[in-house]
N, C-alpha and C positions, 0 to 999 in steps of 0.2 A: 504494500500500500504506500501511496505517495503523500507527502505533505506539500501542498501547493502554496500555502501562505500562512504566516504567523503575524497576527496583528496585536500589538500591545495597546490596551486601553488605559491602563494605569501602570506607571513605572516610576515610583518615587522612593527616595531613600537609597540605602546601599544594598538592598537584598539582591537585586538583579546582577550585582557584581560579586556576589558571595560564592564560595565553593559549594554551599548547599544548593543554590539555584543551578549552578553548572551541572551538578550531579542529578538534580530533579529533571532538568530539561533533557539531559541525555537519556534518562530512564523513560520519560514520556515518548521521546522520539523513537527509541528502540521498540517500545511496546506497539507503537503504530506501524512501524516498518515490518515487524514480525508477522503481522496479520496477513494470511494468505488464503486464497480460494482458487481452485480446489485445494484441500489440505494436502501438503506435501509438494505443491507445484512450484514453490519458490517465488510466486507472484500473486497478485490479487486481481482476478478476472471475474467480472460480473456476468450473469446470464443476460443475454442481449434481448431484453424485453422491458419496455417502459412499465412503471408500476402504477398506472392510473386506474386500473380496474381491480376488483376483488379477485384474488388468486393470481394476480400478475405481478411482475417485477420481483425484486429481492428484498428479503427481510433485513431489518437493521439491528434487532436485539442480539442475534448471534455474533455480529461484528463487534458490538460493544463488549459482550461477554468475553470475547477473545482478548481484547485489549486489557480488560480488568484482570484476567487470569495472568497475563504477562506482568502487570504491575504488582499483583499479589505475590508473585514469585520473587519479586525484587524488594519485598518488605513493606508494601503498601497495605493499608487496612481498607476493606471494602464495605460499602453500605454503612457509612459512619453517620450516626445521629448527632447533630450539633445544635445546641440551643442558641440560635441566632436571632430569631424574631421574638418580640415581646409578648404578642397576643397569641399567636398560633405557631407551633413549631413546624417548620417546613419538613419535607421528606428528607430521607438520608442522602448524603453526598456519595456519589459513586465510588470514589477512591480518595484517601487522604494519606499524607505523609507528615510525620512529626518534625517540626523545625523549632528547636528550643521549646518554649512554652506555647507555641502556636502551631497551626496546621497549614499545609499546602494541599489544595484539593484539585481533583479532576472530575469534570462532568462530561459524559458522552451523550450527545443528543439522540434520543429515540422518539421524541414526541414532536408536536407541531411547533410553529414559530412562537406561540405563547409560552410553551415550555422553555424555549431558548431564552426568552426574556426573564422568566422566573429564575432560571439557572444563573444567569449573569447578575440579576438583582440579589440573589441569595449570597453569591460569592462576594459581591461588592459590599453588602451589608456586613458580612463577616470580617472583611478587611477594615471597614470603618470602625467596627467594634473591637478590633484588635484580637479577634478570635482566630482569624485566618491571616497568614502572611501573604497569601496569594492564591490564585486559582486559574484554571484553564478550562475553557469550553471547547470541545471538539465536535465539529459538525461538517457535513459534506459540502462540496462545491455544487454549483448549479448543474454542472456536467454530470456529476455522480448522482445527484438527487433524482435525475430523470429516470434512473433504473431502480430506485428504491420505493418503499412503501409511500403511497401518495400523501403529500402534505407534510412530510417530515421536515423539521426546521433545517435551514440551509444558510450558508454564508451570505449570499446576496440579499436575502430577506432581512437579516439582522444588521447588516452593514450600515444602512441609513441611520441607525440609532446609536452608532458608536460614540458620537460627540456627547451624548447624555452621560455615559460612564466616564468619558475623558474629563468631564467638567467637575467630577467629585474631588473634594479636597481631602487628600490622604497623606498622612505623615510618612508611612512606610508600607510598601506592598506592591504586588504585581498582579495584574489581571490581563489575561490574553485570550484570544480566540485563534484556534488552529483549524484551517480548512484542509480537509483530506480528500483524496481522490483515488479512484481505481487505476490499475495499470492498463486495463483494456476490457473489452467486452467480447463475448463469444456465445454462439448458440450450441457449442459443444461442451459447455460446462453445466453442472447442475444449478438449479435455482437455489439461492440461499433461503432457507425456510423463514417464514414470517412468524411473529409472536415468539413464544418460548419453546416451540417445538424444534427438534433437531439438535445437532451438536454445535458447540461453539467452534469458531474457526481456529483451533489450535491443534 
């Protein structure tokens, strides 16, 4: 799997120059690049069918699960519950890594664009409250989105709102969005299962 773009929305203080961030960034990058389909192929090839109708296109949850398993193998905690909000506790964060007395988190988008907004808001709030030192949201490019479950959040849809998170006043922290993309498409590979059925891509 390819990383097409990394966009930093918040980058203040010294964290992005630290050895901790260098190590975290390397681990996230490795976890993404290791995702392959078909399993054992050494690349990431999507079934060549748009995901606009029921039963068509490729699922997204098995792709996320593959990345999470790679991160877990490198010492990350999965499905971490964090008390960020004051009124209602948001859902668990996909993956977290301890940095001193704070956490760095990774969220992989499997929902719609509203879910992408919630994920970035949750991470930004965690940074503002000094619970998180940073966070990364991973989501597909428009080119990759075409072959996935219809309406899954994607980079071009969230990009117009980047200035909102850039305007936040933060003393220390890093918030970024990573756009991922497939290596190719083929009608000779299996369709990636939708929902939670099927194996993860590991």
